[in-house]
N, C-alpha and C positions, 0 to 999 in steps of 0.2 A: 625114389626119384631117379629112375633110370629108364632108358629105352633099350629094348632088346629086339632084334630082328632075326628071323630064320634065314641064314645065308648059306647056300650050298648045303642045306640039310643040317646046319650046325647053329645052335642058339648063340647069338653074338651080341655082346654089349656094344651099342653104337653111340649112346649119348648119356651124359650124367648131368645132374642139376648143379648149378653154381654152388660152391661151398661144400659139396659132398666129397668125402675122401674115398676113393675107389676101394682100397683094401678094407679099411675100418668100417665104412658105412654100407657097403654093398657086398663085396666078396665074403667077408667074415660071417655074413648072415645066410649064406647059401649053403645047401647041403651037397652041392655039386659044382663043378667048375664049368665055366662058359668060355667061349672064345672072346677075346677083346679086340675090337676093330683097331687096325693099325692107325687109323685117323680118328680115334675116339674124340668126340666133340663135346663141348659144353652146351647145354640147352640155353636158349635165349632167356635171360633173367626176367624179362618182362612177363613171362608166363606165370610167374609166382607172385606178381604184384596185383593189388586190387584195382589199380587204375587202368584206363584204356591203353591198349598196346600201341596204337598209332600206326597200324599197318598200312592204312590207306595213304597217310601222309608220306610214308616211306616210298610208295610207288611213284610219287611225283618228282 
């Protein structure tokens, strides 16, 4: 539950899911190190719920 992007030719971790521990849940399971974005963000928790996200209502 992480988002990686190729930034300037380097694999960079840019987002993690709510409740995920960076070191324990992601980095400890990787065989190589990646860059970590200075502004590492948490994913919108609504992504992981079964109900409608309500994005249209947010626009109004």
